[in-house]
All heavy atoms as a GROMACS GRO file, in nm:
protein
  565
    1MET      N    1  17.840  18.827 -10.776
    1MET     CA    2  17.719  18.903 -10.768
    1MET      C    3  17.610  18.799 -10.709
    1MET      O    4  17.615  18.691 -10.729
    1MET     CB    5  17.661  18.955 -10.900
    1MET     CG    6  17.759  19.048 -10.982
    1MET     SD    7  17.737  19.220 -10.908
    1MET     CE    8  17.561  19.238 -10.885
    2VAL      N    9  17.523  18.872 -10.622
    2VAL     CA   10  17.411  18.793 -10.554
    2VAL      C   11  17.287  18.872 -10.573
    2VAL      O   12  17.287  18.993 -10.547
    2VAL     CB   13  17.444  18.768 -10.413
    2VAL    CG1   14  17.330  18.695 -10.344
    2VAL    CG2   15  17.580  18.689 -10.391
    3LYS      N   16  17.186  18.807 -10.600
    3LYS     CA   17  17.030  18.849 -10.607
    3LYS      C   18  16.952  18.754 -10.533
    3LYS      O   19  16.960  18.639 -10.551
    3LYS     CB   20  16.997  18.866 -10.765
    3LYS     CG   21  17.055  18.965 -10.839
    3LYS     CD   22  16.991  19.090 -10.812
    3LYS     CE   23  17.018  19.192 -10.914
    3LYS     NZ   24  16.971  19.323 -10.896
    4GLN      N   25  16.872  18.815 -10.457
    4GLN     CA   26  16.775  18.736 -10.378
    4GLN      C   27  16.640  18.736 -10.448
    4GLN      O   28  16.595  18.837 -10.508
    4GLN     CB   29  16.755  18.793 -10.236
    4GLN     CG   30  16.675  18.712 -10.142
    4GLN     CD   31  16.687  18.749 -10.008
    4GLN    OE1   32  16.785  18.802  -9.953
    4GLN    NE2   33  16.569  18.738  -9.932
    5LEU      N   34  16.563  18.618 -10.454
    5LEU     CA   35  16.439  18.618 -10.514
    5LEU      C   36  16.353  18.518 -10.437
    5LEU      O   37  16.400  18.421 -10.373
    5LEU     CB   38  16.445  18.580 -10.658
    5LEU     CG   39  16.524  18.451 -10.699
    5LEU    CD1   40  16.406  18.338 -10.711
    5LEU    CD2   41  16.587  18.467 -10.831
    6THR      N   42  16.219  18.529 -10.459
    6THR     CA   43  16.124  18.445 -10.390
    6THR      C   44  16.067  18.356 -10.510
    6THR      O   45  16.028  18.397 -10.616
    6THR     CB   46  16.012  18.522 -10.331
    6THR    OG1   47  16.068  18.602 -10.222
    6THR    CG2   48  15.917  18.428 -10.263
    7VAL      N   49  16.060  18.224 -10.489
    7VAL     CA   50  16.004  18.128 -10.592
    7VAL      C   51  15.875  18.086 -10.532
    7VAL      O   52  15.872  18.035 -10.424
    7VAL     CB   53  16.105  18.005 -10.608
    7VAL    CG1   54  16.046  17.895 -10.695
    7VAL    CG2   55  16.244  18.057 -10.660
    8GLN      N   56  15.780  18.109 -10.615
    8GLN     CA   57  15.637  18.080 -10.567
    8GLN      C   58  15.584  17.941 -10.612
    8GLN      O   59  15.506  17.889 -10.542
    8GLN     CB   60  15.545  18.188 -10.624
    8GLN     CG   61  15.579  18.324 -10.584
    8GLN     CD   62  15.541  18.350 -10.430
    8GLN    OE1   63  15.461  18.286 -10.374
    8GLN    NE2   64  15.622  18.434 -10.373
    9ASN      N   65  15.632  17.900 -10.724
    9ASN     CA   66  15.576  17.772 -10.776
    9ASN      C   67  15.671  17.712 -10.877
    9ASN      O   68  15.774  17.768 -10.908
    9ASN     CB   69  15.443  17.805 -10.843
    9ASN     CG   70  15.442  17.908 -10.948
    9ASN    OD1   71  15.537  17.920 -11.039
    9ASN    ND2   72  15.343  17.997 -10.949
   10PHE      N   73  15.628  17.594 -10.931
   10PHE     CA   74  15.710  17.519 -11.036
   10PHE      C   75  15.732  17.600 -11.155
   10PHE      O   76  15.844  17.597 -11.227
   10PHE     CB   77  15.652  17.386 -11.070
   10PHE     CG   78  15.733  17.304 -11.171
   10PHE    CD1   79  15.856  17.246 -11.118
   10PHE    CD2   80  15.704  17.295 -11.304
   10PHE    CE1   81  15.939  17.177 -11.201
   10PHE    CE2   82  15.781  17.228 -11.375
   10PHE     CZ   83  15.892  17.160 -11.340
   11GLY      N   84  15.645  17.696 -11.195
   11GLY     CA   85  15.663  17.782 -11.309
   11GLY      C   86  15.775  17.869 -11.296
   11GLY      O   87  15.859  17.901 -11.391
   12ASP      N   88  15.800  17.926 -11.178
   12ASP     CA   89  15.909  18.008 -11.137
   12ASP      C   90  16.046  17.924 -11.161
   12ASP      O   91  16.149  17.981 -11.218
   12ASP     CB   92  15.902  18.066 -11.003
   12ASP     CG   93  15.804  18.167 -10.988
   12ASP    OD1   94  15.736  18.221 -11.090
   12ASP    OD2   95  15.762  18.198 -10.867
   13VAL      N   96  16.040  17.801 -11.123
   13VAL     CA   97  16.162  17.713 -11.135
   13VAL      C   98  16.187  17.692 -11.281
   13VAL      O   99  16.305  17.706 -11.326
   13VAL     CB  100  16.139  17.574 -11.060
   13VAL    CG1  101  16.259  17.492 -11.091
   13VAL    CG2  102  16.131  17.605 -10.910
   14ARG      N  103  16.089  17.676 -11.362
   14ARG     CA  104  16.109  17.654 -11.505
   14ARG      C  105  16.156  17.782 -11.583
   14ARG      O  106  16.251  17.775 -11.660
   14ARG     CB  107  15.963  17.626 -11.579
   14ARG     CG  108  15.926  17.486 -11.566
   14ARG     CD  109  16.008  17.379 -11.636
   14ARG     NE  110  16.073  17.420 -11.774
   14ARG     CZ  111  16.169  17.359 -11.824
   14ARG    NH1  112  16.213  17.232 -11.764
   14ARG    NH2  113  16.226  17.388 -11.939
   15ARG      N  114  16.111  17.907 -11.536
   15ARG     CA  115  16.162  18.021 -11.590
   15ARG      C  116  16.320  18.046 -11.553
   15ARG      O  117  16.389  18.092 -11.624
   15ARG     CB  118  16.081  18.133 -11.532
   15ARG     CG  119  15.952  18.148 -11.614
   15ARG     CD  120  15.876  18.283 -11.581
   15ARG     NE  121  15.812  18.275 -11.465
   15ARG     CZ  122  15.701  18.204 -11.434
   15ARG    NH1  123  15.637  18.137 -11.518
   15ARG    NH2  124  15.637  18.224 -11.314
   16ILE      N  125  16.350  17.998 -11.428
   16ILE     CA  126  16.489  18.014 -11.399
   16ILE      C  127  16.585  17.917 -11.482
   16ILE      O  128  16.679  17.969 -11.551
   16ILE     CB  129  16.517  17.971 -11.253
   16ILE    CG1  130  16.452  18.069 -11.151
   16ILE    CG2  131  16.667  17.950 -11.210
   16ILE    CD1  132  16.457  18.032 -11.008
   17VAL      N  133  16.533  17.802 -11.510
   17VAL     CA  134  16.607  17.700 -11.590
   17VAL      C  135  16.617  17.749 -11.737
   17VAL      O  136  16.724  17.759 -11.782
   17VAL     CB  137  16.557  17.569 -11.586
   17VAL    CG1  138  16.608  17.469 -11.689
   17VAL    CG2  139  16.566  17.501 -11.443
   18ASP      N  140  16.500  17.799 -11.788
   18ASP     CA  141  16.502  17.852 -11.925
   18ASP      C  142  16.588  17.967 -11.943
   18ASP      O  143  16.668  17.971 -12.041
   18ASP     CB  144  16.358  17.881 -11.959
   18ASP     CG  145  16.265  17.771 -11.975
   18ASP    OD1  146  16.324  17.648 -11.978
   18ASP    OD2  147  16.139  17.784 -11.974
   19ALA      N  148  16.594  18.060 -11.855
   19ALA     CA  149  16.676  18.174 -11.851
   19ALA      C  150  16.822  18.146 -11.847
   19ALA      O  151  16.901  18.194 -11.914
   19ALA     CB  152  16.638  18.280 -11.767
   20ALA      N  153  16.860  18.051 -11.754
   20ALA     CA  154  16.995  18.017 -11.730
   20ALA      C  155  17.044  17.927 -11.842
   20ALA      O  156  17.163  17.933 -11.867
   20ALA     CB  157  17.004  17.938 -11.593
   21ALA      N  158  16.970  17.868 -11.911
   21ALA     CA  159  17.011  17.766 -12.024
   21ALA      C  160  17.088  17.850 -12.128
   21ALA      O  161  17.179  17.801 -12.189
   21ALA     CB  162  16.895  17.703 -12.083
   22GLY      N  163  17.050  17.981 -12.142
   22GLY     CA  164  17.121  18.062 -12.233
   22GLY      C  165  17.253  18.132 -12.191
   22GLY      O  166  17.315  18.210 -12.264
   23CYS      N  167  17.280  18.107 -12.066
   23CYS     CA  168  17.404  18.173 -12.006
   23CYS      C  169  17.527  18.094 -12.028
   23CYS      O  170  17.514  17.966 -12.027
   23CYS     CB  171  17.380  18.182 -11.853
   23CYS     SG  172  17.251  18.300 -11.816
   24ILE      N  173  17.633  18.156 -12.058
   24ILE     CA  174  17.768  18.086 -12.070
   24ILE      C  175  17.823  18.053 -11.938
   24ILE      O  176  17.884  17.948 -11.914
   24ILE     CB  177  17.862  18.186 -12.146
   24ILE    CG1  178  17.808  18.198 -12.297
   24ILE    CG2  179  17.991  18.129 -12.156
   24ILE    CD1  180  17.885  18.305 -12.370
   25ASP      N  181  17.820  18.143 -11.846
   25ASP     CA  182  17.886  18.122 -11.708
   25ASP      C  183  17.785  18.049 -11.622
   25ASP      O  184  17.669  18.034 -11.635
   25ASP     CB  185  17.920  18.269 -11.652
   25ASP     CG  186  18.031  18.335 -11.722
   25ASP    OD1  187  18.126  18.264 -11.765
   25ASP    OD2  188  18.037  18.450 -11.742
   26ASP      N  189  17.852  18.014 -11.508
   26ASP     CA  190  17.772  17.929 -11.407
   26ASP      C  191  17.682  18.029 -11.320
   26ASP      O  192  17.720  18.137 -11.298
   26ASP     CB  193  17.862  17.859 -11.314
   26ASP     CG  194  17.945  17.736 -11.375
   26ASP    OD1  195  17.884  17.684 -11.476
   26ASP    OD2  196  18.040  17.708 -11.331
   27ILE      N  197  17.567  17.974 -11.302
   27ILE     CA  198  17.467  18.043 -11.204
   27ILE      C  199  17.428  17.951 -11.098
   27ILE      O  200  17.367  17.841 -11.143
   27ILE     CB  201  17.355  18.114 -11.286
   27ILE    CG1  202  17.400  18.211 -11.382
   27ILE    CG2  203  17.256  18.176 -11.181
   27ILE    CD1  204  17.298  18.291 -11.462
   28GLY      N  205  17.450  17.984 -10.982
   28GLY     CA  206  17.405  17.888 -10.873
   28GLY      C  207  17.289  17.950 -10.802
   28GLY      O  208  17.260  18.063 -10.795
   29VAL      N  209  17.203  17.856 -10.751
   29VAL     CA  210  17.093  17.901 -10.657
   29VAL      C  211  17.110  17.832 -10.528
   29VAL      O  212  17.137  17.708 -10.513
   29VAL     CB  213  16.952  17.842 -10.720
   29VAL    CG1  214  16.840  17.891 -10.633
   29VAL    CG2  215  16.943  17.882 -10.869
   30HIS      N  216  17.112  17.920 -10.421
   30HIS     CA  217  17.151  17.880 -10.288
   30HIS      C  218  17.018  17.889 -10.203
   30HIS      O  219  16.953  17.999 -10.198
   30HIS     CB  220  17.248  17.963 -10.230
   30HIS     CG  221  17.375  17.966 -10.314
   30HIS    ND1  222  17.506  17.954 -10.256
   30HIS    CD2  223  17.406  17.971 -10.439
   30HIS    CE1  224  17.591  17.954 -10.332
   30HIS    NE2  225  17.546  17.975 -10.456
   31ASP      N  226  16.998  17.795 -10.125
   31ASP     CA  227  16.869  17.806 -10.032
   31ASP      C  228  16.910  17.842  -9.889
   31ASP      O  229  17.038  17.854  -9.867
   31ASP     CB  230  16.780  17.688 -10.047
   31ASP     CG  231  16.843  17.552  -9.981
   31ASP    OD1  232  16.943  17.559  -9.913
   31ASP    OD2  233  16.775  17.459  -9.998
   32GLU      N  234  16.821  17.865  -9.807
   32GLU     CA  235  16.844  17.908  -9.675
   32GLU      C  236  16.932  17.792  -9.592
   32GLU      O  237  17.010  17.831  -9.501
   32GLU     CB  238  16.729  17.951  -9.593
   32GLU     CG  239  16.757  18.014  -9.464
   32GLU     CD  240  16.641  18.075  -9.395
   32GLU    OE1  241  16.565  17.992  -9.335
   32GLU    OE2  242  16.605  18.178  -9.425
   33ARG      N  243  16.916  17.674  -9.627
   33ARG     CA  244  16.973  17.553  -9.560
   33ARG      C  245  17.128  17.547  -9.607
   33ARG      O  246  17.205  17.462  -9.540
   33ARG     CB  247  16.911  17.429  -9.584
   33ARG     CG  248  16.755  17.416  -9.538
   33ARG     CD  249  16.701  17.294  -9.565
   33ARG     NE  250  16.702  17.278  -9.707
   33ARG     CZ  251  16.673  17.169  -9.768
   33ARG    NH1  252  16.642  17.062  -9.712
   33ARG    NH2  253  16.684  17.169  -9.912
   34GLY      N  254  17.163  17.616  -9.704
   34GLY     CA  255  17.296  17.606  -9.753
   34GLY      C  256  17.322  17.516  -9.875
   34GLY      O  257  17.428  17.493  -9.924
   35ALA      N  258  17.206  17.451  -9.915
   35ALA     CA  259  17.211  17.372 -10.040
   35ALA      C  260  17.228  17.463 -10.164
   35ALA      O  261  17.185  17.569 -10.166
   35ALA     CB  262  17.081  17.287 -10.054
   36ILE      N  263  17.308  17.403 -10.258
   36ILE     CA  264  17.345  17.479 -10.390
   36ILE      C  265  17.306  17.392 -10.504
   36ILE      O  266  17.332  17.278 -10.512
   36ILE     CB  267  17.477  17.510 -10.392
   36ILE    CG1  268  17.519  17.605 -10.267
   36ILE    CG2  269  17.521  17.594 -10.521
   36ILE    CD1  270  17.683  17.620 -10.257
   37ALA      N  271  17.231  17.456 -10.595
   37ALA     CA  272  17.205  17.382 -10.730
   37ALA      C  273  17.239  17.468 -10.837
   37ALA      O  274  17.241  17.594 -10.839
   37ALA     CB  275  17.055  17.355 -10.732
   38ASP      N  276  17.277  17.408 -10.964
   38ASP     CA  277  17.305  17.470 -11.076
   38ASP      C  278  17.177  17.519 -11.137
   38ASP      O  279  17.067  17.438 -11.144
   38ASP     CB  280  17.360  17.369 -11.182
   38ASP     CG  281  17.407  17.435 -11.313
   38ASP    OD1  282  17.360  17.544 -11.342
   38ASP    OD2  283  17.479  17.358 -11.389
   39ALA      N  284  17.166  17.651 -11.168
   39ALA     CA  285  17.038  17.706 -11.223
   39ALA      C  286  16.994  17.652 -11.355
   39ALA      O  287  16.883  17.660 -11.401
   39ALA     CB  288  17.056  17.859 -11.234
   40LYS      N  289  17.086  17.574 -11.420
   40LYS     CA  290  17.049  17.499 -11.545
   40LYS      C  291  16.994  17.362 -11.525
   40LYS      O  292  16.957  17.302 -11.617
   40LYS     CB  293  17.176  17.503 -11.636
   40LYS     CG  294  17.222  17.638 -11.670
   40LYS     CD  295  17.355  17.627 -11.753
   40LYS     CE  296  17.418  17.759 -11.778
   40LYS     NZ  297  17.541  17.747 -11.850
   41SER      N  298  16.988  17.325 -11.402
   41SER     CA  299  16.949  17.184 -11.372
   41SER      C  300  16.814  17.180 -11.302
   41SER      O  301  16.803  17.220 -11.191
   41SER     CB  302  17.058  17.119 -11.277
   41SER     OG  303  17.004  16.997 -11.228
   42ILE      N  304  16.714  17.132 -11.370
   42ILE     CA  305  16.585  17.123 -11.316
   42ILE      C  306  16.575  17.028 -11.189
   42ILE      O  307  16.513  17.062 -11.098
   42ILE     CB  308  16.476  17.090 -11.425
   42ILE    CG1  309  16.330  17.103 -11.368
   42ILE    CG2  310  16.482  16.953 -11.475
   42ILE    CD1  311  16.280  17.246 -11.369
   43LEU      N  312  16.654  16.922 -11.209
   43LEU     CA  313  16.638  16.824 -11.110
   43LEU      C  314  16.722  16.886 -10.974
   43LEU      O  315  16.673  16.867 -10.864
   43LEU     CB  316  16.722  16.700 -11.138
   43LEU     CG  317  16.640  16.608 -11.233
   43LEU    CD1  318  16.719  16.491 -11.276
   43LEU    CD2  319  16.505  16.576 -11.170
   44GLY      N  320  16.826  16.955 -10.997
   44GLY     CA  321  16.893  17.021 -10.892
   44GLY      C  322  16.820  17.123 -10.816
   44GLY      O  323  16.802  17.137 -10.690
   45LEU      N  324  16.743  17.199 -10.900
   45LEU     CA  325  16.652  17.306 -10.836
   45LEU      C  326  16.530  17.248 -10.763
   45LEU      O  327  16.481  17.310 -10.669
   45LEU     CB  328  16.600  17.413 -10.955
   45LEU     CG  329  16.705  17.487 -11.008
   45LEU    CD1  330  16.654  17.574 -11.127
   45LEU    CD2  331  16.765  17.583 -10.911
   46MET      N  332  16.492  17.142 -10.815
   46MET     CA  333  16.378  17.079 -10.738
   46MET      C  334  16.400  17.032 -10.591
   46MET      O  335  16.309  17.016 -10.517
   46MET     CB  336  16.310  16.966 -10.825
   46MET     CG  337  16.246  17.019 -10.958
   46MET     SD  338  16.181  16.886 -11.052
   46MET     CE  339  16.047  16.837 -10.945
   47ARG      N  340  16.534  17.009 -10.570
   47ARG     CA  341  16.567  16.957 -10.434
   47ARG      C  342  16.587  17.078 -10.335
   47ARG      O  343  16.604  17.055 -10.208
   47ARG     CB  344  16.684  16.869 -10.427
   47ARG     CG  345  16.815  16.936 -10.468
   47ARG     CD  346  16.923  16.841 -10.469
   47ARG     NE  347  17.054  16.912 -10.486
   47ARG     CZ  348  17.125  16.976 -10.396
   47ARG    NH1  349  17.091  16.968 -10.275
   47ARG    NH2  350  17.240  17.036 -10.433
   48LEU      N  351  16.575  17.207 -10.379
   48LEU     CA  352  16.600  17.321 -10.283
   48LEU      C  353  16.470  17.339 -10.202
   48LEU      O  354  16.358  17.309 -10.243
   48LEU     CB  355  16.637  17.441 -10.365
   48LEU     CG  356  16.777  17.426 -10.446
   48LEU    CD1  357  16.796  17.559 -10.508
   48LEU    CD2  358  16.892  17.390 -10.344
   49ASP      N  359  16.490  17.415 -10.092
   49ASP     CA  360  16.386  17.461 -10.009
   49ASP      C  361  16.343  17.602 -10.049
   49ASP      O  362  16.412  17.699 -10.039
   49ASP     CB  363  16.428  17.459  -9.865
   49ASP     CG  364  16.329  17.509  -9.771
   49ASP    OD1  365  16.209  17.529  -9.807
   49ASP    OD2  366  16.362  17.543  -9.652
   50TYR      N  367  16.210  17.623 -10.092
   50TYR     CA  368  16.164  17.751 -10.145
   50TYR      C  369  16.070  17.813 -10.037
   50TYR      O  370  15.998  17.911 -10.072
   50TYR     CB  371  16.098  17.734 -10.279
   50TYR     CG  372  16.204  17.696 -10.384
   50TYR    CD1  373  16.206  17.566 -10.438
   50TYR    CD2  374  16.292  17.775 -10.427
   50TYR    CE1  375  16.283  17.520 -10.537
   50TYR    CE2  376  16.382  17.747 -10.534
   50TYR     CZ  377  16.379  17.607 -10.575
   50TYR     OH  378  16.473  17.575 -10.678
   51THR      N  379  16.065  17.762  -9.910
   51THR     CA  380  15.985  17.828  -9.819
   51THR      C  381  16.036  17.953  -9.783
   51THR      O  382  15.969  18.045  -9.713
   51THR     CB  383  15.963  17.734  -9.690
   51THR    OG1  384  16.093  17.706  -9.644
   51THR    CG2  385  15.888  17.597  -9.728
   52HIS      N  386  16.158  17.988  -9.806
   52HIS     CA  387  16.219  18.121  -9.779
   52HIS      C  388  16.283  18.163  -9.917
   52HIS      O  389  16.315  18.077  -9.998
   52HIS     CB  390  16.324  18.104  -9.680
   52HIS     CG  391  16.288  18.049  -9.546
   52HIS    ND1  392  16.206  18.133  -9.455
   52HIS    CD2  393  16.285  17.922  -9.490
   52HIS    CE1  394  16.175  18.055  -9.351
   52HIS    NE2  395  16.233  17.931  -9.369
   53PRO      N  396  16.316  18.300  -9.928
   53PRO     CA  397  16.378  18.336 -10.054
   53PRO      C  398  16.510  18.271 -10.080
   53PRO      O  399  16.588  18.228  -9.977
   53PRO     CB  400  16.409  18.488 -10.023
   53PRO     CG  401  16.303  18.531  -9.925
   53PRO     CD  402  16.288  18.397  -9.840
   54VAL      N  403  16.554  18.249 -10.199
   54VAL     CA  404  16.673  18.193 -10.238
   54VAL      C  405  16.765  18.301 -10.288
   54VAL      O  406  16.720  18.406 -10.337
   54VAL     CB  407  16.651  18.076 -10.337
   54VAL    CG1  408  16.578  17.963 -10.269
   54VAL    CG2  409  16.584  18.118 -10.460
   55LYS      N  410  16.892  18.261 -10.314
   55LYS     CA  411  16.990  18.355 -10.376
   55LYS      C  412  17.041  18.302 -10.506
   55LYS      O  413  17.087  18.189 -10.514
   55LYS     CB  414  17.106  18.373 -10.287
   55LYS     CG  415  17.059  18.442 -10.148
   55LYS     CD  416  17.182  18.455 -10.067
   55LYS     CE  417  17.138  18.516  -9.929
   55LYS     NZ  418  17.232  18.523  -9.826
   56LEU      N  419  17.042  18.392 -10.602
   56LEU     CA  420  17.111  18.365 -10.738
   56LEU      C  421  17.250  18.414 -10.724
   56LEU      O  422  17.269  18.526 -10.678
   56LEU     CB  423  17.039  18.435 -10.851
   56LEU     CG  424  16.897  18.385 -10.891
   56LEU    CD1  425  16.851  18.481 -10.994
   56LEU    CD2  426  16.908  18.244 -10.953
   57VAL      N  427  17.351  18.324 -10.762
   57VAL     CA  428  17.488  18.376 -10.748
   57VAL      C  429  17.562  18.348 -10.877
   57VAL      O  430  17.549  18.234 -10.933
   57VAL     CB  431  17.551  18.286 -10.632
   57VAL    CG1  432  17.702  18.337 -10.608
   57VAL    CG2  433  17.480  18.311 -10.502
   58SER      N  434  17.631  18.453 -10.930
   58SER     CA  435  17.705  18.434 -11.044
   58SER      C  436  17.819  18.538 -11.052
   58SER      O  437  17.814  18.653 -10.984
   58SER     CB  438  17.624  18.441 -11.169
   58SER     OG  439  17.704  18.433 -11.299
   59GLU      N  440  17.929  18.506 -11.123
   59GLU     CA  441  18.042  18.603 -11.142
   59GLU      C  442  18.008  18.700 -11.250
   59GLU      O  443  18.064  18.816 -11.264
   59GLU     CB  444  18.174  18.527 -11.175
   59GLU     CG  445  18.228  18.443 -11.058
   59GLU     CD  446  18.268  18.516 -10.947
   59GLU    OE1  447  18.337  18.628 -10.968
   59GLU    OE2  448  18.261  18.480 -10.842
   60ASN      N  449  17.899  18.668 -11.344
   60ASN     CA  450  17.869  18.748 -11.458
   60ASN      C  451  17.745  18.829 -11.424
   60ASN      O  452  17.625  18.771 -11.426
   60ASN     CB  453  17.848  18.659 -11.567
   60ASN     CG  454  17.825  18.726 -11.707
   60ASN    OD1  455  17.753  18.829 -11.698
   60ASN    ND2  456  17.879  18.676 -11.807
   61GLU      N  457  17.760  18.951 -11.410
   61GLU     CA  458  17.653  19.034 -11.360
   61GLU      C  459  17.548  19.049 -11.459
   61GLU      O  460  17.419  19.042 -11.426
   61GLU     CB  461  17.699  19.175 -11.325
   61GLU     CG  462  17.593  19.265 -11.276
   61GLU     CD  463  17.640  19.406 -11.236
   61GLU    OE1  464  17.767  19.434 -11.243
   61GLU    OE2  465  17.556  19.497 -11.207
   62ARG      N  466  17.589  19.045 -11.588
   62ARG     CA  467  17.476  19.070 -11.694
   62ARG      C  468  17.391  18.938 -11.695
   62ARG      O  469  17.271  18.945 -11.715
   62ARG     CB  470  17.547  19.091 -11.824
   62ARG     CG  471  17.450  19.121 -11.939
   62ARG     CD  472  17.519  19.149 -12.067
   62ARG     NE  473  17.619  19.025 -12.082
   62ARG     CZ  474  17.677  19.008 -12.195
   62ARG    NH1  475  17.670  19.093 -12.295
   62ARG    NH2  476  17.758  18.908 -12.217
   63GLU      N  477  17.456  18.819 -11.699
   63GLU     CA  478  17.372  18.702 -11.699
   63GLU      C  479  17.288  18.680 -11.580
   63GLU      O  480  17.170  18.630 -11.583
   63GLU     CB  481  17.461  18.584 -11.723
   63GLU     CG  482  17.533  18.570 -11.867
   63GLU     CD  483  17.611  18.457 -11.891
   63GLU    OE1  484  17.647  18.382 -11.805
   63GLU    OE2  485  17.636  18.438 -12.014
   64LEU      N  486  17.343  18.718 -11.470
   64LEU     CA  487  17.264  18.707 -11.332
   64LEU      C  488  17.145  18.794 -11.345
   64LEU      O  489  17.034  18.759 -11.321
   64LEU     CB  490  17.350  18.744 -11.219
   64LEU     CG  491  17.288  18.745 -11.082
   64LEU    CD1  492  17.263  18.600 -11.039
   64LEU    CD2  493  17.376  18.809 -10.977
   65GLN      N  494  17.152  18.918 -11.403
   65GLN     CA  495  17.043  19.014 -11.416
   65GLN      C  496  16.944  18.949 -11.503
   65GLN      O  497  16.823  18.966 -11.476
   65GLN     CB  498  17.092  19.150 -11.466
   65GLN     CG  499  17.170  19.226 -11.371
   65GLN     CD  500  17.077  19.287 -11.270
   65GLN    OE1  501  16.969  19.269 -11.250
   65GLN    NE2  502  17.138  19.389 -11.203
   66ALA      N  503  16.991  18.895 -11.621
   66ALA     CA  504  16.884  18.825 -11.706
   66ALA      C  505  16.807  18.722 -11.650
   66ALA      O  506  16.684  18.715 -11.663
   66ALA     CB  507  16.974  18.777 -11.838
   67VAL      N  508  16.872  18.641 -11.574
   67VAL     CA  509  16.794  18.528 -11.500
   67VAL      C  510  16.699  18.587 -11.399
   67VAL      O  511  16.581  18.563 -11.388
   67VAL     CB  512  16.886  18.422 -11.434
   67VAL    CG1  513  16.803  18.320 -11.362
   67VAL    CG2  514  16.975  18.364 -11.551
   68TRP      N  515  16.744  18.680 -11.322
   68TRP     CA  516  16.670  18.756 -11.223
   68TRP      C  517  16.537  18.821 -11.285
   68TRP      O  518  16.439  18.808 -11.235
   68TRP     CB  519  16.744  18.850 -11.137
   68TRP     CG  520  16.687  18.911 -11.029
   68TRP    CD1  521  16.652  18.865 -10.907
   68TRP    CD2  522  16.626  19.040 -11.014
   68TRP    NE1  523  16.588  18.926 -10.825
   68TRP    CE2  524  16.573  19.058 -10.889
   68TRP    CE3  525  16.624  19.154 -11.101
   68TRP    CZ2  526  16.518  19.178 -10.844
   68TRP    CZ3  527  16.568  19.262 -11.055
   68TRP    CH2  528  16.511  19.285 -10.933
   69ARG      N  529  16.561  18.894 -11.387
   69ARG     CA  530  16.457  18.954 -11.467
   69ARG      C  531  16.341  18.864 -11.521
   69ARG      O  532  16.234  18.893 -11.536
   69ARG     CB  533  16.505  19.043 -11.563
   69ARG     CG  534  16.557  19.183 -11.532
   69ARG     CD  535  16.581  19.277 -11.647
   69ARG     NE  536  16.673  19.222 -11.737
   69ARG     CZ  537  16.804  19.241 -11.739
   69ARG    NH1  538  16.851  19.321 -11.650
   69ARG    NH2  539  16.881  19.187 -11.835
   70ALA      N  540  16.400  18.746 -11.558
   70ALA     CA  541  16.304  18.646 -11.618
   70ALA      C  542  16.201  18.602 -11.518
   70ALA      O  543  16.076  18.574 -11.545
   70ALA     CB  544  16.384  18.509 -11.662
   71LEU      N  545  16.234  18.604 -11.389
   71LEU     CA  546  16.146  18.571 -11.284
   71LEU      C  547  16.061  18.700 -11.246
   71LEU      O  548  15.942  18.668 -11.196
   71LEU     CB  549  16.205  18.525 -11.156
   71LEU     CG  550  16.140  18.420 -11.084
   71LEU    CD1  551  16.105  18.296 -11.158
   71LEU    CD2  552  16.207  18.381 -10.962
   72ALA      N  553  16.118  18.809 -11.270
   72ALA     CA  554  16.038  18.932 -11.228
   72ALA      C  555  15.920  18.960 -11.324
   72ALA      O  556  15.831  19.024 -11.290
   72ALA     CB  557  16.128  19.052 -11.215
   73ASN      N  558  15.926  18.911 -11.448
   73ASN     CA  559  15.824  18.925 -11.549
   73ASN      C  560  15.708  18.830 -11.544
   73ASN      O  561  15.717  18.728 -11.510
   73ASN     CB  562  15.876  18.930 -11.688
   73ASN     CG  563  15.965  19.048 -11.704
   73ASN    OD1  564  15.958  19.144 -11.640
   73ASN    ND2  565  16.081  19.023 -11.781
   0.00000   0.00000   0.00000
């Protein structure tokens, strides 16, 4: 499963990490350049390019939706 989202600021990055921390399965964040970070890793997420929308990727649809919704609120 893939969901696209726009990250506006560091608060959005924190919300991704906080939501992903409760997930059992892996959730990756992919930027437009092809870099990939673990959604549970604040350091990994800080190296991504957020000037364009990024993609959340996971095999677990329910957990992916939970992380995506955390940013929508």
